[in-house]
N, C-alpha and C positions, 0 to 999 in steps of 0.2 A: 118147473117144465117141464111136460111133457118130452118124450124123445123125438129128435127131429124128424121131420118127414121123410121118406124115401125122395123126394127131388132135395131136399135140403141135405141130404148124407152124399148124394149126386154130385151136387154142385157146390156145395160151400166149400172154398178155396180158405180155410183156416187152419193153421200150422203153428206148434207150440216150436221154440228154437232149436231143439233135437231133430223135430222130423223136417223139420225146413233146412237145416246145417248138411241134413242128410243127401234130402232131393237134391240140392242145389248140386253138392258133389256129384250125383249121379248123371247130373243134367251138363251141368260143365266140365267139360276137358281141357280147354285154354283160356282165355283170358275170359271170355262169358256167355253167355248163351247166344246159338247161333243169331248169324244178322238175317235181316227180313227176307222173307220169300222174295224172290224175284217177282218185277209184277208180270202178271199173266196177259199174254199177247191177246189185245182185244178186248179185255175183261172191263165192265163199267166201273166206274170207281163208286167210293161210298162217301158219304158226307158222317161227320162224327162229331156229338157236341161234347165237349168236355168241361169238368167245371172243378174249382176249390173250394172249401166252405170249411171256415171254424167255428163251427158250431157251437164252442164255448157245452159241448155235452160233456165236463168234466165234473167230478161229486169229490166234496171234500170231504169224504172217506170209503176206502174199498169197500163194494160191493152197494154204494148205492143209486147208482147208475141200472143196474140191475133190478133194484128196484123199482124204480120212474119209470122204468119201460116194461115191467110186466104187467099193467094196464093197459089202454089205450089213454087215458086221463091227466097225461102232462102236460101242462101246457107249454112249458118251455120244448120240451120233442113234439108236441104237435105244429108249435111255429115253423121249427126247423123243418119237419117232413112237407110243409105245405111248401115254404119255399122251393125245395127240391121238386115239388111238383109241378108249381107254378113253373119251371125253367127245364124241368125235366133231361137233364143228362143222361147222355149214356155210357158214360164213365165218370164217376166222380171221387174225388176224396175228402174226407172229413177229419178235418184235424180237430183235438182237442175231445177226442171221441174213448174215453179211458178203454185200454184193452182190456179185456178179460177174457182168460184162460177156453179156448174152445168155442170161440165165436160165440157164447152164449149172447151176450147185447148184440151184436148182431143182429143174429135172428129176431130175437126181440124186437128191435127198431124194426125192421121189417114188417115184419107180420103185424105187430100192432099200431103202426102209424103211415109204413109207405105205403104201404096194400091195402089202407084202408083211407077215405077221401076226406080229406081236410076242407072244411068249409067250401065242399062244392068242387075243390081242382080232384083231378083225375087222378085215382091209385097209380102208384108207377112200380114196376116191377125190377129189380137186380137179383138173377137168379144166380152171380158169380159173384162174390166177396172175399176180399182176402184181410187180417191181421195179422201181427207178429208182436211177441215184445219187444219194449220199449225201453230205455232207461233211465225216465224220469222216477224218481220214487224210490231206484234200485241202492241200497248203502254201499257207497266206498269202502267202508273202514278208514276212512283218511279224512284228515284236515283240509278240505279243497277247499273253505274259504277263509284259512287262517284266525281264527277266532281262537284257538288255542283250546278247542271241545271237537269233539268229535260224533256226529251224528244231527239227523234233522234236515229239512230238506235243503240247503245247501249243501251237505256233506255227500248226497245223493251222487249218482254218473249222469244225472239230469236234475234239475230241480223238479221237486214232486214230494208228497207225505206220505205216499204208497206206491210201489210198485205198478207200474199202468197207468198211472193217474196223466190226463192231457196226451192219451196215445193216441193212436193214426187207424183210421179204417178205411179201404177201397171198397167201392159197389160198381158193379158192371153185369152192363144189359149182354155183353160176348164174354165168352170163354176166356179164364186165367190160365195160362199157363204154369198152372204151382209147380213144377219141377223145376223151371226154370228159373224160376223167382230168387234176385239176388238181396239180401238185406248186409247192413253193414255195420250195425248196431255195436260192435266192439272194436271198431278198426280204433286205433291209436290216433290223439291228436298231434302226437311228436314222430309219427310215420311220416307227414304230410313235408316234403321238402319245402324250406322256405317258411314252416308254418308261426304263423302271427301269433307265438306265444305270448301271455302276458305276463309284463315286466314287475316285479316288484321296486316301488320307486323310492323304500328306503334305503336300498341298497345299490351298488356301485356298478353291481354284477347284472348285464342285459337277461332278460326272459327269465327271469326267477321265480316266481311267483309260485311255482308248483317246483318243488324237489327232484333232483334225478330220479329217485326211488320214485317218486308221485308219478314224474311222465313215464314210466315205462307203464303203467296202469292207466291214465285218464286217458277216458275215448273223448273222441273228435263229437260223434254223433249227440246233442241232448236230447232225442228223442230216440229216432233212426232214420235211416235213408234207404228204400228198398226200389228196386228196380223189377218192377210187376211187369213181366209180358201177358200183353190182351191181345191176342186172337180175333183180328178185325176180320171175317171173311179170309182171304186168301193172305193176307199181310199181316204182321206180327208191329204192334205199336209197342216200345217199352214206356211204361206210367212212370215217372220218375218221381219220387213221391218222399218230400220231406217237411220239416217243421224243426228250423232253426231257430237256438234260445233269443228272446229278446235281448239287444244290445245295452240294457240296463241294469239295474238293481244290483249293482255292483261299487267298487271303488276307483280310486285312480290308476290301479291296473286294468281299469278296463277286462277283466277278462269273460265278462258277457259280449261284449261287443268283439272282443279280436274272434271269441269261439262264434259269435255269428257270422263274420266275415268269411271264417275258414267251413264254415257248414254250406255256405253256399259257392263257396269256390269246389268244395267236393263234386257237383254237380258239375259244372265248368270244367275242371281237368276229367272228369270219367268221359261225358261227353269230344271232348278232344283228342288229341294224336295220341297212337299208341307210346308214346315217349310221357304225354304228359298225364296217361294215366297209370304208367307202368307201377307204380307206389302204392297202388291201392289194393285192399286185398280184402276179398268178401270174408263172410261168417263162414263158412265153407272152407275157407283159407286157399279159394281162386283168387289167382291176379289179374290184373288189368282191369279195363273200363268196355264201354259199350263200343262194338264193332262197327269200321268206317260204313257208311250205307245206311244203317239202323234208323229206323223211324222212333221218333221219342214225343214225348210231352211232358217236361220239367211243370209239376204242378206244388203248391202248396203256399200256405203262410211263411213268408220269408223274413218276415220283422224287420224289414227294411226298404224304406224310400229312397228313390235314385239320388233325390237332393235335399230332403226334408228331413228333421228325426235325431237320434243319436246315435244312427247307426257308423262304422267306420266308414268313411269317405270314399264310396267307389263300388262297396260290395256289391250292387245288385249290378252295376255295371259287368262285372264277369260273367253275370251271363246274358245280359242285354246285349253288350259286344262281340259274342260270342257268335264266330259265323256260321256253325249250326243252326244256330237258332232262328227263328223266325219274328220280327217284331215289325211287321208293317203294320200291322191294326193294335192298337192300345184299348182294351176296356174300357168302357167309359159308362158315363148315368147322369143324368139331371137332378138325380134325388142330392149326389155328392157335392154339385155345385150350390145346388139351395142350401144345403146343412152347414156347408163352410160361410158362404155370405150369411145365415141366421146366427151363426154361433158366434161368427166372427174372434176377435182375439189373435192368435198366433196365425190361425190360419190364413191368416188376410198379407201374411208374410211371407207364406211358404212360397217358393218357388215350383214345384211340381204344379204341372195345373191341377186343379181342385178336382174336375172331370173326372180326371183317375185314382180320385181315392179309394179304398176299399175298406176302410177302418176308419169308426167315430171312435176317439181316443179323446180323453180329456184333456185339458190344456195345464201343461204341456203335456205330450209334443203336438195337440192336434190331432187334426185329422190327416192319415196318411195313406200311400199306395205301398201296402205290405202283402197282397195277395196278388199268386203270379200263376197264368198255365201258359206255358211257353213250349208251341211245337217247334217240330226239327224243321229245316228249309224244303223239303220237299213235300210239307204238308200244307196246303196252299189256304190260309185264313179267308172264310167266306164271311164271317159274324163275330161280333164280340161284345159283349156289354158284362156291367156291374149291375148286380141285382139290386140297387138301392131307388126306389122311388119316392118324386117330390111329394111332398104334402098333398098335391092334389090327385091322387090318385086312391083308391080306395087300398091297394095293398101297399100304403105307407106304413099300414101295420106292424107291417113285417120288418120295415129296414129304419125306426124309427130309434135310436138310442141304442141303450144297451141289449134290449128284448128281441128277437131271442139270442143277439148275440152281438158284439160290439166288431164285428167283422161281417161285410156282404158278400153274400157268394159270386163268383167271377166263374162266366162261360167265353169259351173260345168254340166256334163250329169250326171245323177243319175238313176238308178234301183228302180222303187216301183214294191216290191212286192205284186201282185193278187191285180193289180190293173184294169185290165182290167175286171174283174167279172161281169160289165156293162157297 
């Protein structure tokens, strides 16, 4: 690929772990980045569409995603890009976007897909983007699944066949304050007070799936958690993004289920009181959570439905019941209702409303609400939706079955008060 254009060099917000840590240390002298700027007196508000999309842009081997995005002809990438173009979010998290150092995959996806019309949809430009290393596929050197051998995806810090698989990417129409980004890739699970550590059912001791030595190394985040401050005019909105592990693919110890619960809890503590967040330390060594009064949007595939599926009961309630989270409108779609009825089976016994489903899973567990966009209470929700079209809609070709993904894009429109002050 040719060297990035001057525009890309000026705006691409992709950092290596070392550079990111240095930037965060320089920017944060106390518990977190500076609080949201005060609302400018008399300044007009600004509307912001925020979205999350587990786009399944992961590949089975390192380098394959770059190869697929190097031309504008990959069918899945085109469908993902068209989905984004049809919804046109201002701020977007893409889960399962393989991490490639230097932002190479980000640039290719923008230039070859997002900035080209897909099936007549208007191109969309994201001059700002952010990505960073994740835990998936990074060898731990430990026998984390306790099968008697070391190595393979189950013994990585997060499940993956190579470093960076199932990574994340943030795309933005507004500037990203990269110097103030905080990442939590290396935060230890055992550092969480009252952590729901997995238990070996074959022994009488509690919470002993991992040895004491392993607990000094095991990371909480299966991918990573990022606090990405976005400058929306005169205001800063903290984009809190993550992708907790699925609460399945384990044994009676439920190590993935308990990890999923505590990965979700991390953001609940982070936006909570200074006391609740005092245990949190970012990758640069800065302690504490988000300062009171800061605007935020929590986004990502949380792999947890409030009432159905295999996650620990109450896992998502940690966010949905958090006083600082605005839940006045829940994204819905007609396509999810139709899919539940057509597919039947376990879907007909679910307790969560099918209109709120965001993922089309096989049975079990059936279709679930797995993907969330949760703004802070100071951001008024104007509209929200799940991009899941009924079969009568021509765009249902983008939301049927597992192509281009078994997840659907979720977006929420919020009003940022006083944002147009500069």
